DRENNULO-528030 format. One record per residue (C-alpha): x, y, z; residue in three letters. Coordinates in nm, 2 decimals. Each point is the difference from the previous one (the first is absolute). Layout:
[rec [X, Y, Z], "ALA"]
...
END
This chain:
[rec [-0.02, 0.03, -0.01], "MET"]
[rec [0.11, 0.33, -0.08], "GLN"]
[rec [0.12, 0.24, 0.23], "LYS"]
[rec [-0.34, 0.25, 0.05], "THR"]
[rec [0.17, 0.29, 0.13], "LEU"]
[rec [-0.04, 0.26, -0.27], "ARG"]
[rec [-0.19, -0.25, -0.22], "SER"]
[rec [-0.26, 0.11, -0.24], "PRO"]
[rec [-0.26, -0.11, 0.22], "ARG"]
[rec [0.17, 0.20, 0.33], "HIS"]
[rec [0.03, 0.29, -0.21], "VAL"]
[rec [-0.33, 0.04, -0.12], "ARG"]
[rec [-0.06, -0.05, 0.36], "LEU"]
[rec [0.16, 0.25, 0.10], "VAL"]
[rec [-0.15, 0.26, -0.23], "GLN"]
[rec [-0.30, -0.13, 0.07], "LEU"]
[rec [0.04, 0.12, 0.39], "ILE"]
[rec [0.14, 0.33, -0.06], "ILE"]
[rec [-0.27, 0.09, -0.23], "ASP"]
[rec [-0.29, -0.11, 0.23], "GLU"]
[rec [0.20, 0.18, 0.29], "ARG"]
[rec [0.06, 0.33, -0.20], "LYS"]
[rec [-0.40, -0.03, -0.08], "ALA"]
[rec [-0.09, -0.02, 0.39], "SER"]
[rec [0.22, 0.31, 0.04], "GLY"]
[rec [0.22, -0.18, 0.26], "LEU"]
[rec [0.41, 0.10, -0.06], "SER"]
[rec [0.24, -0.26, 0.12], "GLN"]
[rec [-0.08, 0.14, 0.35], "ALA"]
[rec [-0.30, -0.05, 0.08], "ASP"]
[rec [0.03, -0.36, -0.19], "LEU"]
[rec [0.22, -0.06, 0.29], "ALA"]
[rec [-0.10, 0.14, 0.27], "LYS"]
[rec [-0.36, -0.20, -0.05], "ALA"]
[rec [0.16, -0.28, -0.01], "ILE"]
[rec [0.26, 0.01, 0.28], "SER"]
[rec [0.31, -0.02, -0.23], "ARG"]
[rec [0.28, 0.28, -0.08], "TYR"]
[rec [-0.04, 0.17, -0.33], "GLN"]
[rec [0.34, -0.14, -0.13], "SER"]
[rec [-0.19, -0.35, 0.01], "VAL"]
[rec [-0.27, 0.16, -0.23], "VAL"]
[rec [0.26, 0.14, -0.20], "ALA"]
[rec [0.16, -0.31, -0.02], "ALA"]
[rec [-0.34, -0.18, -0.09], "ILE"]
[rec [-0.05, 0.26, -0.32], "GLU"]
[rec [0.35, 0.02, -0.10], "SER"]
[rec [-0.04, -0.37, -0.08], "GLY"]
[rec [0.31, -0.09, 0.18], "GLY"]
[rec [-0.23, -0.22, 0.34], "ARG"]
[rec [-0.25, -0.24, -0.08], "ARG"]
[rec [-0.37, -0.02, 0.14], "VAL"]
[rec [-0.09, -0.31, 0.20], "ASP"]
[rec [-0.42, -0.03, -0.02], "VAL"]
[rec [-0.08, 0.09, 0.36], "VAL"]
[rec [0.16, 0.31, -0.08], "GLU"]
[rec [-0.17, 0.06, -0.34], "PHE"]
[rec [-0.32, -0.05, 0.19], "LEU"]
[rec [0.10, 0.30, 0.23], "ASP"]
[rec [0.06, 0.25, -0.25], "LEU"]
[rec [-0.31, -0.14, -0.19], "ALA"]
[rec [-0.17, 0.11, 0.27], "GLU"]
[rec [0.13, 0.33, 0.11], "THR"]
[rec [0.06, 0.14, -0.34], "ILE"]
[rec [-0.38, -0.11, -0.11], "GLY"]
[rec [0.06, -0.26, -0.31], "PHE"]
[rec [-0.16, -0.30, -0.09], "ASP"]
[rec [0.28, -0.29, 0.10], "PRO"]
[rec [-0.15, -0.24, -0.26], "HIS"]
[rec [-0.06, 0.18, -0.28], "GLU"]
[rec [0.39, 0.15, 0.04], "MET"]
[rec [0.11, -0.35, -0.02], "LEU"]
[rec [-0.21, -0.07, -0.34], "ARG"]
[rec [0.18, 0.30, -0.12], "LYS"]
[rec [0.34, -0.14, 0.09], "VAL"]
[rec [-0.07, -0.33, -0.13], "ALA"]
[rec [-0.06, 0.10, -0.30], "LYS"]
[rec [0.37, 0.07, -0.06], "ILE"]
[rec [0.20, -0.32, -0.11], "SER"]
[rec [0.31, -0.13, 0.17], "ARG"]
[rec [0.13, 0.19, -0.33], "THR"]
[rec [-0.16, 0.36, 0.01], "GLY"]
[rec [-0.21, -0.05, -0.24], "SER"]
[rec [-0.43, -0.01, 0.05], "ASP"]
[rec [-0.15, -0.29, -0.05], "ASN"]
END
């Protein structure tokens, strides 16, 4: 199995999280405070340098206000090589 960090699906997931955070009006600092993390953790996620585990993903969805199922559907449309299915 290939590494997932910075894979096409990981890149898509990160971009969707960033888009949703910005659309919600939250800054990285606001989000970090809401999930009891440092802003640098949010920055590391958004720069693609850190993976998001399932529980953390659900916390992000709840805090930012996006549907985790819909986001995963969008990510799943990206093949492991980067093309849309």
